[in-house]
N, CA, C and O atoms as a Tinker XYZ file with bonds, in Angstrom:
   324  protein
     1  N     -1.434000   -7.830000    4.294000    73     2
     2  CA    -1.704000   -7.380000    2.956000    64     1     3
     3  C     -1.008000   -8.314000    1.979000    63     2     4     5
     4  O      0.146000   -8.688000    2.188000    81     3
     5  N     -1.686000   -8.680000    0.940000    73     3     6
     6  CA    -1.108000   -9.493000   -0.124000    64     5     7
     7  C     -1.218000   -8.682000   -1.400000    63     6     8     9
     8  O     -2.297000   -8.202000   -1.748000    81     7
     9  N     -0.123000   -8.534000   -2.084000    73     7    10
    10  CA    -0.118000   -7.769000   -3.318000    64     9    11
    11  C      0.466000   -8.652000   -4.409000    63    10    12    13
    12  O      1.639000   -9.021000   -4.356000    81    11
    13  N     -0.338000   -8.984000   -5.379000    73    11    14
    14  CA     0.130000   -9.841000   -6.451000    64    13    15
    15  C      0.001000  -11.306000   -6.083000    63    14    16    17
    16  O     -0.370000  -11.649000   -4.960000    81    15
    17  N      0.303000  -12.141000   -7.013000    73    15    18
    18  CA     0.215000  -13.580000   -6.786000    64    17    19
    19  C      1.526000  -14.254000   -7.180000    63    18    20    21
    20  O      1.535000  -15.302000   -7.827000    81    19
    21  N      2.620000  -13.636000   -6.780000    73    19    22
    22  CA     3.925000  -14.177000   -7.170000    64    21    23
    23  C      4.227000  -15.521000   -6.530000    63    22    24    25
    24  O      5.074000  -16.266000   -7.023000    81    23
    25  N      3.540000  -15.842000   -5.428000    73    23    26
    26  CA     3.757000  -17.134000   -4.785000    64    25    27
    27  C      2.627000  -18.097000   -5.083000    63    26    28    29
    28  O      2.554000  -19.167000   -4.479000    81    27
    29  N      1.740000  -17.736000   -6.006000    73    27    30
    30  CA     0.636000  -18.609000   -6.363000    64    29    31
    31  C     -0.699000  -17.957000   -6.083000    63    30    32    33
    32  O     -0.775000  -16.885000   -5.482000    81    31
    33  N     -1.752000  -18.626000   -6.530000    73    31    34
    34  CA    -3.094000  -18.052000   -6.436000    64    33    35
    35  C     -3.748000  -18.302000   -5.084000    63    34    36    37
    36  O     -4.776000  -17.693000   -4.789000    81    35
    37  N     -3.191000  -19.172000   -4.260000    73    35    38
    38  CA    -3.791000  -19.474000   -2.967000    64    37    39
    39  C     -3.121000  -18.659000   -1.866000    63    38    40    41
    40  O     -1.896000  -18.546000   -1.816000    81    39
    41  N     -3.943000  -18.093000   -0.988000    73    39    42
    42  CA    -3.437000  -17.313000    0.137000    64    41    43
    43  C     -4.152000  -17.794000    1.396000    63    42    44    45
    44  O     -5.237000  -17.306000    1.712000    81    43
    45  N     -3.557000  -18.749000    2.121000    73    43    46
    46  CA    -4.210000  -19.250000    3.334000    64    45    47
    47  C     -4.491000  -18.109000    4.315000    63    46    48    49
    48  O     -3.641000  -17.247000    4.536000    81    47
    49  N     -5.685000  -18.113000    4.896000    73    47    50
    50  CA    -6.111000  -17.033000    5.777000    64    49    51
    51  C     -6.695000  -17.606000    7.059000    63    50    52    53
    52  O     -7.442000  -18.584000    7.021000    81    51
    53  N     -6.364000  -17.013000    8.174000    73    51    54
    54  CA    -6.919000  -17.395000    9.460000    64    53    55
    55  C     -8.247000  -16.657000    9.597000    63    54    56    57
    56  O     -8.270000  -15.484000    9.970000    81    55
    57  N     -9.348000  -17.338000    9.299000    73    55    58
    58  CA   -10.645000  -16.679000    9.237000    64    57    59
    59  C    -11.089000  -16.108000   10.576000    63    58    60    61
    60  O    -11.751000  -15.070000   10.608000    81    59
    61  N    -10.742000  -16.761000   11.683000    73    59    62
    62  CA   -11.135000  -16.236000   12.985000    64    61    63
    63  C    -10.543000  -14.841000   13.208000    63    62    64    65
    64  O    -11.224000  -13.949000   13.714000    81    63
    65  N     -9.275000  -14.657000   12.831000    73    63    66
    66  CA    -8.634000  -13.343000   12.961000    64    65    67
    67  C     -9.310000  -12.327000   12.039000    63    66    68    69
    68  O     -9.467000  -11.160000   12.398000    81    67
    69  N     -9.704000  -12.778000   10.857000    73    67    70
    70  CA   -10.392000  -11.899000    9.909000    64    69    71
    71  C    -11.704000  -11.403000   10.516000    63    70    72    73
    72  O    -11.998000  -10.209000   10.485000    81    71
    73  N    -12.490000  -12.334000   11.067000    73    71    74
    74  CA   -13.781000  -11.962000   11.660000    64    73    75
    75  C    -13.594000  -11.149000   12.944000    63    74    76    77
    76  O    -14.254000  -10.127000   13.135000    81    75
    77  N    -12.707000  -11.598000   13.810000    73    75    78
    78  CA   -12.511000  -10.953000   15.109000    64    77    79
    79  C    -12.105000   -9.490000   14.949000    63    78    80    81
    80  O    -12.564000   -8.621000   15.690000    81    79
    81  N    -11.240000   -9.231000   13.971000    73    79    82
    82  CA   -10.763000   -7.867000   13.738000    64    81    83
    83  C    -11.643000   -7.083000   12.778000    63    82    84    85
    84  O    -11.324000   -5.951000   12.415000    81    83
    85  N    -12.750000   -7.690000   12.367000    73    83    86
    86  CA   -13.704000   -7.056000   11.454000    64    85    87
    87  C    -13.000000   -6.486000   10.217000    63    86    88    89
    88  O    -13.200000   -5.334000    9.830000    81    87
    89  N    -12.164000   -7.350000    9.613000    73    87    90
    90  CA   -11.402000   -6.936000    8.439000    64    89    91
    91  C    -12.201000   -7.183000    7.175000    63    90    92    93
    92  O    -13.135000   -7.985000    7.166000    81    91
    93  N    -11.837000   -6.501000    6.122000    73    91    94
    94  CA   -12.444000   -6.687000    4.805000    64    93    95
    95  C    -11.373000   -7.160000    3.844000    63    94    96    97
    96  O    -10.198000   -6.820000    3.985000    81    95
    97  N    -11.786000   -7.940000    2.876000    73    95    98
    98  CA   -10.869000   -8.410000    1.839000    64    97    99
    99  C    -11.322000   -7.787000    0.525000    63    98   100   101
   100  O    -12.492000   -7.882000    0.153000    81    99
   101  N    -10.399000   -7.159000   -0.163000    73    99   102
   102  CA   -10.704000   -6.489000   -1.418000    64   101   103
   103  C     -9.793000   -7.042000   -2.498000    63   102   104   105
   104  O     -8.575000   -7.081000   -2.327000    81   103
   105  N    -10.365000   -7.462000   -3.587000    73   103   106
   106  CA    -9.580000   -7.964000   -4.708000    64   105   107
   107  C     -9.754000   -7.067000   -5.914000    63   106   108   109
   108  O    -10.805000   -6.456000   -6.105000    81   107
   109  N     -8.730000   -6.995000   -6.710000    73   107   110
   110  CA    -8.795000   -6.118000   -7.875000    64   109   111
   111  C     -7.846000   -6.618000   -8.951000    63   110   112   113
   112  O     -6.802000   -7.199000   -8.655000    81   111
   113  N     -8.209000   -6.394000  -10.166000    73   111   114
   114  CA    -7.289000   -6.601000  -11.285000    64   113   115
   115  C     -7.008000   -5.233000  -11.871000    63   114   116   117
   116  O     -7.890000   -4.374000  -11.900000    81   115
   117  N     -5.811000   -5.026000  -12.330000    73   115   118
   118  CA    -5.448000   -3.696000  -12.811000    64   117   119
   119  C     -5.937000   -3.454000  -14.224000    63   118   120   121
   120  O     -6.565000   -2.429000  -14.493000    81   119
   121  N     -5.669000   -4.350000  -15.105000    73   119   122
   122  CA    -6.034000   -4.150000  -16.499000    64   121   123
   123  C     -4.907000   -4.613000  -17.390000    63   122   124   125
   124  O     -4.028000   -5.367000  -16.972000    81   123
   125  N     -4.947000   -4.157000  -18.603000    73   123   126
   126  CA    -3.962000   -4.586000  -19.599000    64   125   127
   127  C     -2.693000   -3.739000  -19.506000    63   126   128   129
   128  O     -2.651000   -2.739000  -18.789000    81   127
   129  N     -1.671000   -4.151000  -20.236000    73   127   130
   130  CA    -0.434000   -3.362000  -20.312000    64   129   131
   131  C     -0.724000   -1.987000  -20.912000    63   130   132   133
   132  O     -0.142000   -0.986000  -20.496000    81   131
   133  N     -1.619000   -1.948000  -21.883000    73   131   134
   134  CA    -1.979000   -0.656000  -22.492000    64   133   135
   135  C     -2.688000    0.238000  -21.476000    63   134   136   137
   136  O     -2.446000    1.444000  -21.444000    81   135
   137  N     -3.560000   -0.337000  -20.648000    73   135   138
   138  CA    -4.205000    0.434000  -19.579000    64   137   139
   139  C     -3.153000    1.040000  -18.653000    63   138   140   141
   140  O     -3.265000    2.199000  -18.253000    81   139
   141  N     -2.128000    0.250000  -18.311000    73   139   142
   142  CA    -1.068000    0.718000  -17.429000    64   141   143
   143  C     -0.285000    1.859000  -18.083000    63   142   144   145
   144  O      0.007000    2.865000  -17.435000    81   143
   145  N      0.052000    1.703000  -19.362000    73   143   146
   146  CA     0.773000    2.766000  -20.076000    64   145   147
   147  C     -0.063000    4.047000  -20.121000    63   146   148   149
   148  O      0.469000    5.141000  -19.935000    81   147
   149  N     -1.363000    3.916000  -20.368000    73   147   150
   150  CA    -2.253000    5.077000  -20.408000    64   149   151
   151  C     -2.307000    5.762000  -19.041000    63   150   152   153
   152  O     -2.278000    6.990000  -18.965000    81   151
   153  N     -2.383000    4.983000  -17.971000    73   151   154
   154  CA    -2.404000    5.547000  -16.628000    64   153   155
   155  C     -1.109000    6.309000  -16.357000    63   154   156   157
   156  O     -1.148000    7.407000  -15.803000    81   155
   157  N      0.035000    5.744000  -16.740000    73   155   158
   158  CA     1.318000    6.422000  -16.526000    64   157   159
   159  C      1.387000    7.735000  -17.294000    63   158   160   161
   160  O      1.847000    8.744000  -16.761000    81   159
   161  N      0.933000    7.727000  -18.542000    73   159   162
   162  CA     0.923000    8.962000  -19.343000    64   161   163
   163  C      0.006000   10.001000  -18.705000    63   162   164   165
   164  O      0.347000   11.182000  -18.646000    81   163
   165  N     -1.149000    9.563000  -18.231000    73   163   166
   166  CA    -2.104000   10.480000  -17.606000    64   165   167
   167  C     -1.520000   11.088000  -16.340000    63   166   168   169
   168  O     -1.622000   12.296000  -16.126000    81   167
   169  N     -0.910000   10.263000  -15.503000    73   167   170
   170  CA    -0.334000   10.752000  -14.253000    64   169   171
   171  C      0.846000   11.683000  -14.509000    63   170   172   173
   172  O      1.025000   12.667000  -13.791000    81   171
   173  N      1.651000   11.381000  -15.522000    73   171   174
   174  CA     2.812000   12.216000  -15.827000    64   173   175
   175  C      2.384000   13.628000  -16.232000    63   174   176   177
   176  O      3.115000   14.590000  -15.997000    81   175
   177  N      1.218000   13.752000  -16.832000    73   175   178
   178  CA     0.745000   15.052000  -17.288000    64   177   179
   179  C     -0.172000   15.751000  -16.300000    63   178   180   181
   180  O     -0.743000   16.793000  -16.624000    81   179
   181  N     -0.325000   15.203000  -15.108000    73   179   182
   182  CA    -1.261000   15.804000  -14.156000    64   181   183
   183  C     -0.511000   16.573000  -13.073000    63   182   184   185
   184  O      0.713000   16.501000  -12.967000    81   183
   185  N     -1.267000   17.298000  -12.286000    73   183   186
   186  CA    -0.670000   18.037000  -11.175000    64   185   187
   187  C     -0.887000   17.316000   -9.842000    63   186   188   189
   188  O     -0.650000   17.888000   -8.778000    81   187
   189  N     -1.337000   16.059000   -9.903000    73   187   190
   190  CA    -1.556000   15.291000   -8.680000    64   189   191
   191  C     -0.223000   15.002000   -7.992000    63   190   192   193
   192  O      0.770000   14.670000   -8.639000    81   191
   193  N     -0.226000   15.133000   -6.685000    73   191   194
   194  CA     0.972000   14.833000   -5.904000    64   193   195
   195  C      0.569000   13.952000   -4.733000    63   194   196   197
   196  O     -0.532000   14.099000   -4.202000    81   195
   197  N      1.441000   13.039000   -4.320000    73   195   198
   198  CA     1.098000   12.192000   -3.182000    64   197   199
   199  C      1.049000   13.006000   -1.896000    63   198   200   201
   200  O      1.751000   14.007000   -1.757000    81   199
   201  N      0.221000   12.572000   -0.967000    73   199   202
   202  CA     0.156000   13.208000    0.347000    64   201   203
   203  C      1.240000   12.569000    1.206000    63   202   204   205
   204  O      1.221000   11.360000    1.439000    81   203
   205  N      2.180000   13.374000    1.671000    73   203   206
   206  CA     3.304000   12.892000    2.478000    64   205   207
   207  C      3.049000   13.273000    3.934000    63   206   208   209
   208  O      2.933000   14.453000    4.264000    81   207
   209  N      2.965000   12.280000    4.789000    73   207   210
   210  CA     2.792000   12.520000    6.219000    64   209   211
   211  C      4.105000   12.955000    6.848000    63   210   212   213
   212  O      4.167000   13.961000    7.555000    81   211
   213  N      5.150000   12.186000    6.584000    73   211   214
   214  CA     6.444000   12.478000    7.197000    64   213   215
   215  C      7.563000   11.830000    6.393000    63   214   216   217
   216  O      7.349000   10.869000    5.654000    81   215
   217  N      8.748000   12.374000    6.553000    73   215   218
   218  CA     9.959000   11.830000    5.930000    64   217   219
   219  C     10.947000   11.579000    7.064000    63   218   220   221
   220  O     11.318000   12.494000    7.800000    81   219
   221  N     11.363000   10.323000    7.187000    73   219   222
   222  CA    12.273000    9.937000    8.265000    64   221   223
   223  C     13.499000    9.248000    7.696000    63   222   224   225
   224  O     13.414000    8.606000    6.649000    81   223
   225  N     14.638000    9.369000    8.368000    73   223   226
   226  CA    15.815000    8.629000    7.931000    64   225   227
   227  C     15.604000    7.124000    8.163000    63   226   228   229
   228  O     14.829000    6.725000    9.032000    81   227
   229  N     16.289000    6.318000    7.392000    73   227   230
   230  CA    16.123000    4.870000    7.451000    64   229   231
   231  C     16.358000    4.321000    8.856000    63   230   232   233
   232  O     15.720000    3.341000    9.243000    81   231
   233  N     17.245000    4.920000    9.617000    73   231   234
   234  CA    17.520000    4.402000   10.956000    64   233   235
   235  C     16.364000    4.633000   11.931000    63   234   236   237
   236  O     16.416000    4.172000   13.072000    81   235
   237  N     15.316000    5.347000   11.488000    73   235   238
   238  CA    14.116000    5.536000   12.310000    64   237   239
   239  C     12.937000    4.742000   11.742000    63   238   240   241
   240  O     11.777000    5.077000   11.982000    81   239
   241  N     13.251000    3.686000   10.987000    73   239   242
   242  CA    12.206000    2.869000   10.364000    64   241   243
   243  C     11.267000    2.257000   11.406000    63   242   244   245
   244  O     10.061000    2.168000   11.179000    81   243
   245  N     11.817000    1.839000   12.540000    73   243   246
   246  CA    10.982000    1.250000   13.587000    64   245   247
   247  C      9.921000    2.245000   14.048000    63   246   248   249
   248  O      8.765000    1.875000   14.254000    81   247
   249  N     10.313000    3.494000   14.206000    73   247   250
   250  CA     9.378000    4.560000   14.587000    64   249   251
   251  C      8.311000    4.765000   13.505000    63   250   252   253
   252  O      7.130000    4.945000   13.805000    81   251
   253  N      8.749000    4.735000   12.244000    73   251   254
   254  CA     7.818000    4.915000   11.130000    64   253   255
   255  C      6.784000    3.797000   11.093000    63   254   256   257
   256  O      5.595000    4.052000   10.902000    81   255
   257  N      7.237000    2.558000   11.277000    73   255   258
   258  CA     6.304000    1.436000   11.277000    64   257   259
   259  C      5.351000    1.508000   12.458000    63   258   260   261
   260  O      4.177000    1.165000   12.319000    81   259
   261  N      5.831000    1.947000   13.625000    73   259   262
   262  CA     4.963000    2.098000   14.793000    64   261   263
   263  C      3.901000    3.148000   14.526000    63   262   264   265
   264  O      2.741000    2.965000   14.894000    81   263
   265  N      4.287000    4.253000   13.886000    73   263   266
   266  CA     3.339000    5.319000   13.549000    64   265   267
   267  C      2.284000    4.791000   12.586000    63   266   268   269
   268  O      1.095000    5.065000   12.749000    81   267
   269  N      2.714000    4.043000   11.592000    73   267   270
   270  CA     1.795000    3.484000   10.620000    64   269   271
   271  C      0.877000    2.450000   11.279000    63   270   272   273
   272  O     -0.329000    2.442000   11.033000    81   271
   273  N      1.449000    1.579000   12.116000    73   271   274
   274  CA     0.676000    0.537000   12.782000    64   273   275
   275  C     -0.386000    1.137000   13.694000    63   274   276   277
   276  O     -1.480000    0.585000   13.819000    81   275
   277  N     -0.077000    2.253000   14.327000    73   275   278
   278  CA    -1.030000    2.923000   15.217000    64   277   279
   279  C     -2.084000    3.704000   14.439000    63   278   280   281
   280  O     -3.087000    4.129000   15.012000    81   279
   281  N     -1.866000    3.894000   13.137000    73   279   282
   282  CA    -2.809000    4.655000   12.325000    64   281   283
   283  C     -2.725000    6.149000   12.571000    63   282   284   285
   284  O     -3.690000    6.879000   12.348000    81   283
   285  N     -1.558000    6.604000   13.035000    73   283   286
   286  CA    -1.392000    8.024000   13.352000    64   285   287
   287  C     -1.051000    8.891000   12.142000    63   286   288   289
   288  O     -1.046000   10.117000   12.249000    81   287
   289  N     -0.768000    8.281000   11.004000    73   287   290
   290  CA    -0.342000    9.049000    9.846000    64   289   291
   291  C     -1.517000    9.417000    8.960000    63   290   292   293
   292  O     -2.559000    8.763000    8.979000    81   291
   293  N     -1.334000   10.468000    8.190000    73   291   294
   294  CA    -2.261000   10.820000    7.121000    64   293   295
   295  C     -1.404000   10.979000    5.878000    63   294   296   297
   296  O     -0.712000   11.987000    5.730000    81   295
   297  N     -1.438000   10.026000    5.004000    73   295   298
   298  CA    -0.598000   10.047000    3.811000    64   297   299
   299  C      0.543000    9.057000    3.950000    63   298   300   301
   300  O      0.544000    8.202000    4.835000    81   299
   301  N      1.495000    9.188000    3.075000    73   299   302
   302  CA     2.631000    8.260000    3.016000    64   301   303
   303  C      3.703000    8.630000    4.018000    63   302   304   305
   304  O      3.955000    9.804000    4.287000    81   303
   305  N      4.327000    7.601000    4.563000    73   303   306
   306  CA     5.499000    7.787000    5.394000    64   305   307
   307  C      6.706000    7.398000    4.542000    63   306   308   309
   308  O      6.797000    6.262000    4.077000    81   307
   309  N      7.608000    8.314000    4.340000    73   307   310
   310  CA     8.760000    8.094000    3.458000    64   309   311
   311  C      9.986000    7.826000    4.316000    63   310   312   313
   312  O     10.256000    8.542000    5.280000    81   311
   313  N     10.727000    6.780000    3.950000    73   311   314
   314  CA    12.011000    6.500000    4.595000    64   313   315
   315  C     13.119000    6.944000    3.666000    63   314   316   317
   316  O     13.216000    6.469000    2.534000    81   315
   317  N     13.949000    7.846000    4.135000    73   315   318
   318  CA    15.050000    8.390000    3.329000    64   317   319
   319  C     16.290000    7.496000    3.510000    63   318   320   321
   320  O     16.694000    7.180000    4.629000    81   319
   321  N     16.866000    7.107000    2.388000    73   319   322
   322  CA    18.063000    6.250000    2.419000    64   321   323
   323  C     19.287000    7.111000    2.270000    63   322   324
   324  O     20.406000    6.599000    2.269000    81   323
């Protein structure tokens, strides 16, 4: 996963791995700073809550990543510090 372009606009990709794993590439732009402020105001006033799959202590991070890698979770996996 690549999020943002903090290291530049080019992201070298191994195309064979992309095709072999039948992956998709999705690009998106968020919008303006005003769009972001409006989204934050909207979310602050809503009753939407994130779906939490599990909450684990930081020392079980390896387990959390394995669960995520296997696709066994539904929602976010939270690591408690």
